[in-house]
N, C-alpha and C positions, 0 to 999 in steps of 0.2 A: 555626518549623522543623518539618519532618516527615521521617520516615525513609523512604528509598527504598533499594533494593538496587542498588549500583553494582559493576561488575565491576572487581576488583583485577587490573590487567594484569600485575602481577609474580607473581601466583599462579594466574591464570586462574579465580579463584573469585569468586562473587557474595557480597559481604559487606555487612551493613547499614551505611550511611553517612548521617549526618544532613546533609541539604542543603536549602536553601530551595526550596520547591516553586514554581517560576516557569514552570509550563507555560503554553503558549498555550491559550486556551479556545475553545470553540465560538463564543460571541458575538464574540470577537476575530477569528476567522477569517471569520465572516459579515460583520463590519463592515469587513473589509479592502476590500470593495467599497462605495464610497459614491456615491450618485446615478448608479448604473449604470456606474461607472468604477473601475478599479484602478490605482493609481500604480505599485506594485511587485508584480509577479506572485508568487504563492505558490509555494514550492518543496516538492515532495512526492516521496518515493521509497518503495519497498517495503522492508520489513525483516522478518526472520523469526527472528533470534536476538538475545540480549542484547548480544553483542560488536558485531554489525553495527549495532544501534541506537545503541550508544555512539559509534561512529565517525561515523554520519550525523547524530546529534541536533543538533550545534552548527550545522549548515549548513541544516537543513530546518525548515519550518514545520509540516509534517504527515508522519508516518510511517504508511504503510499496511501493515498485516499482510494482504497480499492472498492470496486463494485460489490465486493463481499459485504458491504454495508447493507445490502438488500436483505441478507440473512441475519447479520449480526445486530443491526439497528432496527430494521423494519419487520423482521420475522417472516420474510418471504421464503418460499421453497427453493428458489434459485436466484441467480443474478439477473436472469432475463428480464424481469419487469422493472429493473432500475432505470430511472430517467436521467436525462441531462440535468434537469433542475435539481435532483437529489445530489448529483455529483458536484454541481456548482456550489450549492449551499454548504455542504460538508467540506469541500475543498477550501472555500474561503475561510471557514472556521479554523481549519488546520493551519493555513498560512498565517492567520492572526495569532495563533497560539505558539508559533515557532519563529526562530530567527537564525538557526544554525543549519538544520538539515535541508537538503534539496527536497522540495515537495513535488511529487508526481501524482497526477490525477488520472484514474481510469476513464477511458471512453466507454460508455455503456453499449450494450447490445443494440444494434440497429442504427447507431449514430454515425457510423463511419464506413460500413460495408458497401453502400450503394455506389459510391464514386469517390475519387480523390477530392473532388470539389466539395462534396457534401461533408467529407471528413474534415476538410480545412475550415469550413463554416462552423462546425461544432467545436473543433479544437481551438479555434480563435476565440470563440465565446468563452470556453472553459478557462483559457489562460487570462483573458481580459477581466473576467468577472471574479476570478479567484486569486490571481497574482501568483499562481504556481509557475514552476520552471519548466515543466514538461508534461506530456500526456503519455499514457500507455495504452496500447491496443493489442489485441490477440491476433495471431495468425502469422504464418511464415511467408512462403513464396507468394501466396495469394494476396498478401497485403504489401508486398514489396513496392509496387507502384505507388500505393498510397503513402507509404513511409517516405519515399523519395519526394513525392509531391509536397508533403508537409515540411520536411527538413529543408528543402530548397526554398521554402517560403518563411523560414524563421521559426518553425515550431519543432523543438526537440522531441524525439520519440523514443520511448523505451518499448521494445517488442516483447512478445510473450509466445513461447513455443512449447511443444510437448502436449501435456494435458491442458486444454484450453476450455475452461468452464462454460464460456458462452456458447461453445459448440457441443455441449453435453448431449443434445438430442441426436446429433450426427454420430458422435463417438460411441453412443450407447451406454454412457455411464462415466464414472469417475475413476476407472481403473488406470493403473500406471501404463505409460506408453513406452514403446520401444522393444516389446517382447519378440516381435517378428523382424525379419531382415528388412521387410518393406518399411515398417515403421522406423526402424533404425536409420535407414537411408533418408527417409523423409525429414526426420528431425535434424539430421546433419545438413540437408539441403536448405531447410527452413532457416537454420541459424546463419548459414552463409548468405542467404538471400537478404535477410533483414540487415545484416552487417553491411553488405554491399549497397543497400538502399539508403544507408545513413543513420540507422539506429545507433544510439550512443551506448546502449546496454540491452541485454535481453534476459528475461526471466525464463528459466527452464523448470517447468512444473511437472511433477509426477513422472519423472523419466528414470528408466532403469539406470543404476549407477554407472556401469561401464560406458554407457552412451553419454551420460552427463559429463563424465571425465573427458571423453573424447571430444565432445563439443567444446568444453572449456579450453582444452589444449589447442583446438583448431582455430578458434576465433581470436581476433585482436581486441574485441570489445569485451567488457566485463560480462560474465555469465553469472546471474544471481539465481541460486538454487532454492527450490521449495519442494521437498520430497525428491531430491536429486543426489547430491554428494557433498561431503565436506571439502572436496577438492575444487569446488566451484569458486568463483572470484568473490562471492558474497552469499548471504542467506537472507531470506525473508519468511516471516510467518504472520498469520493473523494474530494480532496482539491478544485478543480475547481468548484465543485457543491456548497460547503459551502461558497465559495467566490462570488458566483453569476456570474460565467463566461458564463452560459448557460441559455436560456429562460425557458427551461423545466427541471425539476429535479424530482427524485422519491419522493414519499410522505414522506419518512423518513428523508429527507434532510432538515436541517434548514439553510437558507441563512443568513450568518452573515454580509455580505456586498454585494454590487452590483458593483463588479469590472468591469463588462462589460460596465456599464453606464459610469463609470469613464474613461475607455479607449476610448469609443466613443466620449465623450466630449473633451478629451485631443487631440485626433487625428483630430477632426473637427477643433479645434483651430489651430493646426499645419498646416493643409491643407489651412485654410484661410490665415494664415500669409505668407505661401509660395506663394500663388497665388496673394497676394497684395504686395509682396516683403517687408513685415514687418519683415521677417526672412530670412537670418540672419542679425543681426545688428553688429555694431563695436565690441560689446562684444563677438561675436562668430566668428570673422574673425581675420586674422593676418595682422597687419598694418606695414608699413615700420618703421624701427627704426629711431628715430630723432637724 
């Protein structure tokens, strides 16, 4: 038994609760793919808070504390201004709110590109301060040396190829990758490079489907698609996108619910009841004892 912090939904407070630590591990995720094939795709979603993690944990294999929190939580225009402190704070919250899923934390832009040594310094802090199981970084061949440096020193790495949002200024936007033969070949080389460097899995984002399928079939590690193909070894989406929290979402997102509409209706009802003094009633107030 080990102690983890679970959110008490009756008080909205995180309290220490002893629970069996039955988290999925990096080797179990890696071994999900055997002989180049995956029987049951891996389920991965983003999470940024303890309560969100608690709700997603039962259904997911991997929870990604993505640098997408820059846009989703902080209202930034891109992921580029996200800091290590942001990732650490939200990563720790997600670890506290879960006990089953493997928790992976994104390394933000500028935190790992300078050198393998700098990347190790940042990754070690993220893992120590959050309790996560792995970090994720963007880039293929260019990051292979860094991935090898980290994995050889005990830090599991999930790679990210194809459309890499942190390189949006170089790429010229968020368009799908792989339309040219040059891009096709680069994606395949990047996948092979991160696998050979020791990455235990790789996210393929915004990749033309035939290339996503070819990449999945060519690698021994799980390929997790986002805007790629159902033939990938797993799928990931930004949770707020698939729940319908925003009006506009990428083409590859399927909205499973319209939570924004639910929130709008609920808050409108609350506001009306406050303004008409219909809330609170005797049920929500404290009355003198008789």
